[in-house]
C-alpha positions in Angstrom: 17.6 -10.3 28.3 16.3 -10.0 24.7 17.7 -13.5 23.9 15.4 -15.1 26.5 12.2 -13.7 25.0 10.0 -16.1 23.1 10.1 -16.5 19.3 6.5 -15.3 19.0 7.9 -11.8 19.4 9.6 -11.9 16.0 6.7 -13.6 14.3 4.2 -11.2 15.9 6.1 -8.1 14.8 6.5 -9.6 11.3 2.7 -10.0 10.9 2.0 -6.6 12.4 4.4 -5.0 10.0 2.8 -7.1 7.2 -0.7 -5.9 7.9 0.5 -2.3 8.3 2.2 -2.6 4.9 -1.1 -3.8 3.4 -3.0 -1.0 5.0 -0.6 1.6 3.9 -0.7 0.3 0.3 -4.5 0.8 0.3 -3.9 4.4 1.5 -1.4 5.1 -1.2 -3.4 3.5 -3.9 -6.9 4.6 -2.8 -6.8 7.4 -0.2 -5.8 10.1 -2.7 -2.4 8.5 -2.8 -1.9 9.3 0.9 0.0 7.2 3.4 -2.0 6.0 6.3 0.3 3.9 8.6 2.6 6.8 9.4 2.2 10.6 9.6 5.5 12.2 8.3 4.0 13.0 4.9 0.6 13.8 6.3 2.2 16.3 8.7 4.1 17.9 5.9 0.9 18.2 3.8 -0.9 19.7 6.8 1.9 22.3 7.0 1.5 23.2 3.3 -2.3 23.6 3.7 -2.3 25.7 6.9 -2.2 29.1 5.1 -5.0 28.1 2.8 -7.0 26.6 5.7 -9.7 24.8 3.7 -11.5 21.4 3.9 -8.2 19.6 3.1 -6.6 21.2 6.1 -9.2 19.9 8.4 -9.1 16.5 6.8 -5.3 16.2 7.3 -5.7 17.4 10.9 -8.3 14.8 11.7 -6.1 12.0 10.2 -3.3 13.0 12.6 -5.7 13.4 15.5 -7.2 10.0 14.8 -3.7 8.4 14.9 -3.1 10.0 18.3 -6.4 8.8 19.6 -5.6 5.3 18.4 -2.3 5.4 20.3 -4.1 6.6 23.4 -6.5 3.7 23.2 -3.5 1.4 23.0 -2.0 2.9 26.1 -5.4 2.5 27.9 -5.7 -1.2 26.9 -2.2 -2.4 27.2 -1.2 -0.2 30.1 2.5 -0.1 29.5 4.9 0.4 26.6 7.3 -2.4 27.3 6.6 -5.8 25.8 5.4 -8.4 28.3 3.4 -11.6 28.0 0.0 -11.4 29.7 -0.9 -7.8 28.7 -4.1 -7.3 26.7 -2.6 -7.3 23.2 -5.5 -9.5 22.1 -8.1 -6.9 23.1 -6.1 -4.2 21.3 -5.8 -6.3 18.2 -9.5 -7.1 18.1 -10.2 -3.4 18.4 -7.8 -2.7 15.6 -9.5 -5.3 13.5 -12.9 -3.7 14.1 -11.5 -0.2 13.2 -10.2 -1.5 9.9 -13.4 -3.3 9.1 -15.3 -0.1 10.0 -13.0 1.9 7.8 -13.6 -0.4 4.9 -17.4 -0.2 5.3 -17.4 3.5 5.6 -15.1 4.1 2.7 -17.2 1.9 0.5 -20.1 4.2 1.4 -18.1 7.1 0.1 -17.3 8.8 3.4 -13.9 10.1 4.3 -14.5 9.1 7.9 -13.1 5.8 6.8 -9.7 7.5 6.6 -9.9 8.4 10.3 -10.9 4.9 11.4 -7.9 3.5 9.4 -5.6 6.1 10.9 -6.8 5.3 14.4 -6.2 1.6 13.8 -2.6 2.3 12.8 -2.0 4.5 15.8 -3.4 1.8 18.0 -1.0 -0.8 16.5 2.0 1.5 16.6 1.4 2.0 20.4 1.1 -1.7 21.1 4.8 -2.4 21.6 7.1 0.6 21.7 10.1 -1.0 23.4 11.5 -4.5 23.2 14.3 -5.0 25.7 15.6 -1.6 25.0 15.1 -1.7 21.3 12.6 0.8 19.9 9.9 -1.0 18.0 7.6 0.6 15.4 5.6 -1.8 13.2 3.6 0.7 11.1 6.6 2.3 9.4 10.2 1.4 8.7 12.1 4.7 8.9 13.5 4.0 12.3 14.0 0.3 11.5 16.1 1.1 8.4 18.1 3.7 10.4 18.9 1.1 13.0 19.9 -1.4 10.4 22.2 1.2 8.8 23.7 1.8 12.2 24.3 -1.9 12.8 25.9 -2.2 9.4 28.3 0.6 10.3 29.1 -1.1 13.6 29.8 -4.4 11.8 32.1 -2.7 9.3 34.0 -1.2 12.2 34.4 -4.7 13.7 32.0 -4.1 16.6 29.7 -6.8 17.9 26.0 -6.4 17.0 23.1 -8.1 18.7 21.9 -10.7 16.3 18.4 -11.1 17.7 17.8 -7.4 17.6 19.0 -7.5 14.0 16.6 -10.3 13.3 13.8 -8.3 14.8 14.5 -5.3 12.6 14.7 -7.5 9.5 11.4 -9.2 10.3 9.8 -5.8 10.5 11.3 -4.4 7.3 10.5 -7.5 5.3 7.0 -7.8 6.7 6.2 -4.2 5.8 7.6 -4.5 2.2 5.8 -7.9 1.7 2.6 -6.3 3.0 3.0 -3.7 0.2 3.4 -6.5 -2.3 0.1 -8.1 -1.1 -1.7 -4.9 -1.1 -0.4 -3.9 -4.5 -1.5 -7.2 -5.9 -4.9 -7.3 -4.2 -6.0 -3.7 -4.7 -6.8 -3.9 -8.4 -9.2 -6.7 -7.7 -10.6 -5.8 -4.3 -10.2 -2.0 -4.1 -11.0 -0.7 -0.6 -12.1 -4.2 0.4 -8.3 -5.0 0.5 -8.6 -3.7 4.1 -10.4 -6.9 5.0 -7.0 -8.7 4.7 -5.2 -6.7 7.5 -8.4 -6.6 9.5 -8.6 -10.4 9.4 -4.9 -10.8 10.2 -5.5 -8.7 13.3 -8.3 -10.9 14.5 -6.2 -14.0 13.8 -3.2 -12.6 15.7 -5.5 -11.9 18.7 -6.9 -15.4 18.5 -3.5 -17.1 18.4 -2.1 -14.8 21.1 -5.1 -15.7 23.4 -4.4 -19.4 22.8 -0.7 -19.0 23.6 -1.5 -17.0 26.7 -4.0 -19.7 27.9 -1.4 -22.4 27.3 1.3 -20.5 29.1 -0.9 -19.8 32.1 -1.9 -23.5 32.3 1.8 -24.5 32.9 
């Protein structure tokens, strides 16, 4: 039952959404105003460039491919899509942190390969937890989350019972993503591309605290 899952689930998804919001803000402010944590806009741009088929076409294609590769890495590391304590989320988060730090370094050197590393990091994160007791979880974008919140609002207006903890989960994700945008928007004028160090560090910290929690849980 979703109500029996530990509170670290909500906190974890909040911080994952937060760091995705920061990463995406860097993309929008610095990657030619292109989103990086989700691919709807990128796929549309790819479609508009297919007839021209120039360097931009290849660039957009490799961003999408990098996201898919990142998701594949998540599947290889975690091994399952359902949330469960004990899976190697810490290893996946460390890898995401390394990808974001690499993206920052490469972008500072003027190479567009940094876009691909950042996209792979977001794909990896998006694949970490795809289901949460039947609830679809995506922490790198909020389209589905806002849709589900709207559905819940409609159910409430009809007098139906809504699952409060699932509602809390979606609100954590939505607020985390927006707050990440606030942090990124504030930091980017001062740090530029180096703003990516913030979500990269958050990933490493999440991996550290999850490892401690897992160790303590196994001790009991």
